[in-house]
KOLFILO-976757 format. One record per residue (C-alpha): x, y, z; residue in three letters. Coordinates in steps of 0.001 Angstrom, whole numbers, padded with zeros to 6 digits, always signed. Example, Ala and Ser with C-alpha at 12.3 -4.5 7.8 and 13.67 -1.06 7.14 Angstrom:
2
+012300-004500+007800ALA/+013670-001060+007140SER/
//
This chain:
423
+147097+207273+175099MET/+149638+205359+172850ARG/+149357+201556+172821THR/+152634+199658+173406ARG/+153598+196799+171092LYS/+153674+193339+172559ASN/+157351+192243+172480PRO/+156451+188543+172319VAL/+154391+188923+169134ILE/+157076+191097+167611PHE/+159754+188459+168130TYR/+157502+185725+166745LYS/+156982+187706+163548LEU/+160721+188134+163139ILE/+161323+184394+163603LEU/+158568+183528+161090LEU/+160084+185878+158521THR/+163535+184316+158960ILE/+162027+180822+158591PHE/+160227+181726+155346ILE/+163385+183265+153863ILE/+165448+180189+154809THR/+162946+177754+153279VAL/+162815+179838+150073SER/+166600+179734+149730ILE/+166679+175966+150262LEU/+163914+175335+147724LEU/+165650+177496+145153LYS/+168819+175459+145557GLY/+166977+172186+145166ILE/+165178+173364+142045LEU/+168424+174537+140503LYS/+170006+171137+141086SER/+167079+169325+139356LYS/+168048+168060+135864PRO/+166591+169881+132892ASP/+163456+168196+131555ASP/+165169+167757+128210LYS/+168106+165899+129704THR/+167904+162133+128996ILE/+169177+159953+131797LEU/+170691+156599+130839ASN/+170171+157056+127090PRO/+169251+153840+125197VAL/+171006+153193+121915SER/+168499+152925+119009SER/+168226+149537+117301LYS/+168596+149322+113518PRO/+165362+148998+111551VAL/+165124+145623+109805LEU/+163536+145212+106394ASN/+161046+142485+105428GLN/+163949+140098+104818PHE/+165312+140507+108345GLY/+168436+142672+107910PHE/+169204+146409+108138ALA/+169507+148224+104823GLU/+169964+151831+106021ASP/+173493+152142+104639SER/+172833+150015+101553LEU/+171429+150657+098085THR/+168722+148292+096868LYS/+168539+147158+093223HIS/+165448+145120+092270SER/+165108+143111+089072TYR/+163227+140244+087430VAL/+165079+137162+086174VAL/+165318+137216+082378ASN/+165020+134171+080147ARG/+168033+131816+080413ASN/+169624+134067+083039GLU/+171894+132313+085563THR/+173426+133310+088888LEU/+176600+134349+087050SER/+174574+136580+084721ASP/+172738+138162+087645ILE/+175951+139033+089501LEU/+178035+139963+086428ALA/+177270+143736+086608PRO/+178747+143806+090119TYR/+182144+142460+089040HIS/+182270+139412+091307LEU/+185034+137005+090390ALA/+184027+133614+089008LYS/+185493+131989+092099THR/+183141+134067+094258ASN/+180106+133069+092191VAL/+181168+129426+092405SER/+181583+129770+096167GLU/+178049+131185+096430ILE/+176609+128300+094383ALA/+178394+125721+096550ILE/+177275+127390+099790ALA/+173703+127432+098465SER/+173636+123768+097435LYS/+171930+122382+100550ASN/+169540+125337+100829ILE/+168560+126181+097264PHE/+169907+124877+093960ASP/+170840+128008+091976VAL/+170085+126067+088789ARG/+166425+126387+089797LYS/+166444+130168+089433ILE/+163414+130745+087222ARG/+162437+133294+084595THR/+160093+135975+085921GLY/+161097+135650+089582LYS/+162085+138792+091502THR/+165493+139287+093087TYR/+167191+142139+094958HIS/+170850+143141+095141ILE/+171997+145256+098105TYR/+175262+147141+097569THR/+177390+149287+099861ALA/+177115+153065+099445ASP/+180646+153423+098157ASP/+182449+153789+094843SER/+183019+150027+094601LEU/+179304+149173+095025MET/+180353+145913+096643SER/+177514+143392+097008VAL/+176475+142805+100618LYS/+173273+140809+100148TYR/+171316+139122+097395MET/+167703+138056+097958VAL/+165934+135670+095563TYR/+162154+135457+095944GLU/+161038+131876+095271LYS/+157405+132973+095540ASP/+155485+135841+097178PRO/+156186+134413+100656VAL/+159427+132375+100597ASN/+162868+133745+099808PHE/+166565+132859+099899VAL/+169150+135271+101347ILE/+172789+135308+100257TYR/+174764+137161+102935ASP/+178082+138183+101330LEU/+179374+140496+104065ASN/+182205+138252+105245ASP/+182144+134556+104471SER/+179200+133464+102325VAL/+176096+132544+104304ARG/+172913+131254+102673VAL/+169603+130803+104457TYR/+165874+130734+103742GLU/+163173+132941+105150GLY/+159472+133738+105004LYS/+157694+137059+104929LYS/+155125+137806+107615ASN/+151808+136408+106447VAL/+148456+137515+107820THR/+145363+135332+107510ILE/+141886+136530+106595LYS/+138900+134227+106802LYS/+136609+134268+103748GLU/+133443+132530+102579THR/+132271+132112+098989LYS/+129169+130518+097504ALA/+128028+130130+093908ALA/+125754+128185+091592THR/+127268+126527+088535ILE/+125836+127402+085134ASN/+128656+126227+082880THR/+131752+125218+084856SER/+133379+125543+088258LEU/+135989+127912+086827TYR/+133353+130259+085411VAL/+131362+130171+088664ALA/+134463+131190+090621LEU/+135359+133912+088129GLU/+131842+135337+088266GLU/+132033+135481+092069SER/+135482+137148+091808LYS/+137147+134277+093630THR/+140730+133038+093310ASP/+140779+130222+090763ILE/+143027+128250+093148GLU/+139833+127321+094986LEU/+138733+125252+091979ALA/+141830+123122+092417ILE/+141290+122863+096181ARG/+137686+121779+095762LEU/+138632+119219+093114SER/+141262+117793+095475GLN/+138967+117668+098506ILE/+136137+116015+096571TYR/+138358+113984+094221ALA/+136785+110730+095481TRP/+133140+111862+095514GLN/+132646+114174+092535ILE/+133795+113886+088940ASP/+134439+117539+088116PHE/+134236+116813+084393TYR/+130565+115986+084878ARG/+129299+118969+086839LEU/+125780+120005+085888GLN/+123947+123290+085638LYS/+122365+123993+089005GLY/+125122+122351+091042ASP/+126245+124672+093826LYS/+128921+125009+096441PHE/+129954+126990+099479LYS/+133440+127125+100905ILE/+135054+128665+103993ILE/+138766+129233+103574TYR/+141792+131311+104514GLU/+143277+134042+102336GLU/+146967+134740+102916GLU/+148283+138305+102723TYR/+151742+139861+102711VAL/+151207+143520+103578ASP/+148000+144310+101660SER/+148621+141910+098769GLN/+146872+138549+098648MET/+149504+135902+097975VAL/+147633+132632+098246GLY/+144964+130377+099691ILE/+145534+128826+103105GLY/+143483+126072+104703LYS/+139977+125186+103598VAL/+137978+125388+106833LEU/+134836+123735+105536GLY/+132949+123109+102310ALA/+129604+122070+100883TYR/+128838+120844+097353PHE/+125444+119985+095891TYR/+125778+117623+092916HIS/+123537+114945+091358ASN/+120815+115748+093919ASN/+123206+114889+096751LYS/+124798+116963+099516ASP/+128539+116587+100001PHE/+130049+118123+103132PHE/+133746+118479+103896ALA/+134580+118749+107601ILE/+138288+119362+108313PRO/+139691+117368+111223PHE/+143162+116300+112283GLU/+143587+112558+112734GLN/+146894+110700+112944ASP/+148612+114125+112715SER/+147088+114634+109245ILE/+144762+117529+108396TYR/+142086+115773+106339GLN/+138422+115979+105421TYR/+135429+113889+106507PHE/+131730+113817+105693ASP/+129071+114570+108304GLU/+129062+110900+109380ASN/+132792+110855+110104GLY/+133808+108949+106977ASN/+136994+110088+105280SER/+136581+111841+101936LEU/+139881+110267+100929ARG/+139260+106923+099271LYS/+141584+104266+097983GLU/+141880+105918+094558PHE/+141506+109314+092929LEU/+138669+109675+090435LYS/+141057+110723+087651THR/+144843+110687+087099PRO/+144862+114178+085515ILE/+143262+117309+086931GLU/+140813+119053+084585PHE/+141496+116953+081476ALA/+138910+116086+078838ARG/+137789+112497+078242ILE/+138436+111896+074546SER/+137656+108172+074399SER/+135865+105817+076764ARG/+136140+102163+077713TYR/+134543+099979+075017THR/+134825+096485+073561SER/+134755+097809+069973ARG/+136375+101006+068721ARG/+137898+102038+065391LEU/+141599+102470+066120HIS/+142644+105946+064851PRO/+145999+104706+063487ILE/+145460+101037+062620LEU/+141999+101769+061134LYS/+140576+098494+062438VAL/+137966+097792+065084TYR/+139407+096533+068331ARG/+138637+096803+072060PRO/+139574+099993+073902HIS/+140015+098776+077456TYR/+140715+102055+079144GLY/+139890+105758+079224VAL/+141713+108418+077207ASP/+142258+111854+078734TYR/+143234+114539+076215ALA/+145643+117118+077642ALA/+148605+119209+076460PRO/+152022+117558+076247THR/+153788+117847+079583GLY/+150643+117871+081737THR/+151431+116078+085049PRO/+150000+112574+085491ILE/+149169+111485+089057ARG/+149028+107987+090442THR/+145466+107379+091593VAL/+146600+105549+094720GLY/+149503+104436+096900ASP/+151494+101548+095486GLY/+154685+100205+093920THR/+155893+100772+090365VAL/+156158+097314+088781VAL/+156947+098584+085272GLU/+158343+101851+083892ALA/+159323+101138+080312ALA/+158776+101757+076597TYR/+156583+099661+074313GLY/+155941+099964+070596LYS/+152192+100421+071098ALA/+152121+101821+074636ASN/+155008+104244+074248GLY/+156423+105262+077617ARG/+154209+103783+080313TYR/+154065+103127+084040VAL/+152311+100224+085747LYS/+151534+100472+089461ILE/+150415+097686+091791LYS/+148362+099205+094610HIS/+147638+096022+096544ASN/+146686+092416+095882SER/+143479+093513+094136VAL/+144109+096767+092271TYR/+146613+097689+089528THR/+146684+100703+087179THR/+148571+101621+083991MET/+149406+104979+082406TYR/+150340+105002+078677LEU/+151817+107289+075960HIS/+153847+109443+078384MET/+156302+112015+077076SER/+158547+111186+080022GLY/+158723+109790+083546PHE/+158835+111946+086657ALA/+162101+112051+088577LYS/+162788+108836+090483GLY/+160046+106801+088814ILE/+161399+103345+088012LYS/+160633+099716+088765LYS/+160406+099202+092523GLY/+159665+102852+093393THR/+157098+103354+096169LYS/+154561+106050+095270VAL/+151910+107961+097198LYS/+148414+108849+096066GLN/+148458+112022+093969GLY/+152211+111836+093320GLN/+153282+112879+089816VAL/+154667+109829+087999ILE/+155013+111186+084477GLY/+153815+113636+081865TYR/+151285+113524+079039VAL/+152731+112756+075617GLY/+152022+110968+072339SER/+154612+108180+072348THR/+153732+104790+070859GLY/+150572+104391+068780LEU/+148979+107773+069478ALA/+147631+110452+067145THR/+148071+113270+069646GLY/+148947+114045+073274PRO/+146760+112134+075704HIS/+146867+109658+078577LEU/+145473+106158+078129HIS/+144455+105033+081623PHE/+143883+101340+082410ILE/+142432+099806+085574PHE/+142682+096178+086731TYR/+140762+094442+089518ILE/+142138+091002+090353ASN/+143933+091026+087008GLY/+140781+091781+085020ASN/+140332+094936+082946LEU/+137489+097142+084192VAL/+136000+100493+083232ASP/+137724+103106+085466PRO/+134627+105314+085310LEU/+132300+102640+086704LYS/+134190+101029+089569ILE/+133025+101448+093160GLU/+135916+102838+095184LEU/+136492+101638+098773PRO/+136502+104263+101561PRO/+139512+105170+103679SER/+139677+105199+107522HIS/+136770+106918+109338PRO/+137005+108930+112559ILE/+138394+106827+115393LYS/+136065+106069+118295ASP/+138176+107997+120797GLU/+138017+111122+118595LEU/+134315+111070+117770LYS/+133324+113525+120510GLU/+135873+116101+119330LYS/+134831+115531+115735PHE/+131162+116150+116608GLU/+132154+119497+118139GLU/+134095+120408+115010GLN/+131250+119272+112754LYS/+128697+121379+114633PHE/+130922+124445+114299LYS/+131598+123978+110571VAL/+128006+123157+109595LEU/+126788+126168+111545ASN/+129246+128433+109716GLU/+128303+126971+106338LEU/+124693+127883+107088ASN/+125351+131428+108289THR/+128497+132862+106675GLU/+129074+134422+103295GLY/+126890+136045+100702SER/+125544+132833+099225GLY/+122355+131046+100085GLU/+122089+128779+103102LYS/+122583+125078+102608HIS/+121101+122203+104602PRO/+123144+120889+107508ALA/
//
């Protein structure tokens, strides 16, 4: 007996089939209308890539050179056929930013020209040093401005024991010699670096500055220790009165009223004495001062703040400067080859400021500085005076200083390849 199909089920199957076909058609239409994956909606215009000097050079040609001896701005731009009036305009525009007369032999500069037959100059960049530069934008009217390359900081620690000199100790530890100068400046009032002894030692935490992968200089000194004459000398950096300065572990400033010496790293050629054979006059007479032998032109620093009361020439003294520091202390600097810019009677000077340059004017057999020190008008031996301290940590800052001291002393005892030093 043949079974009859159920009409209800049959109709349901037909309706389901129609529904599936309809949905398929709709989905196909939607998918077709969807944008291609490779289509970019709302495209963003690409920004030009800037070079290390802050401008785009994609359509420019770069020419890099080093300043030759006696080369001027006119000489530098001569190959690019700029009119003299244009060069003069550049010099005038640069006046308040950088004096083009200070372009120095050996410095690097870059000329950027347009990629055309005229090779017209669009930019000139003069590198004052590895970090700072001056840009001459010649695209329309002349614009001159300064800039700095991006500098990254790396923290370093070095320690060494002195066998011969600080310089040699730093060289042996493959350390930048600039640190010798930094240490001598930090400890200028505690340590006479001409009298370092074998067995003296130091440790220093400092910043190294890098442009790209090249080290370009020394940044801040973050802490230091020096062992000299059986004494420990700590240098704790701390900002007081908006000045980044150094203090000992008791909060006393390492900066005293006067520097130990008026010339960095000079040799003492003659000491203070009441009887010395004068090298020119060939007679015995007092030598009330200290002679520092150094090459002609070596900078001479004032040992303290004060006022220039004399800047003159004398038959015996040659060119000399006399500075009154206060009602008690006065210093004199003799036999200069010349005065520093602005040094004249009445000039206010700051400790460490260059006031002149070593020479052999007056009664002198060779280039040296004759340094004289007065206390209450009386001549004294500069190497034997007791120097007064500067301002210690203020009471309201002592808690912060103690925190800083703890941090620095802890780092001096744990960082670096050198031995630990007592805190």
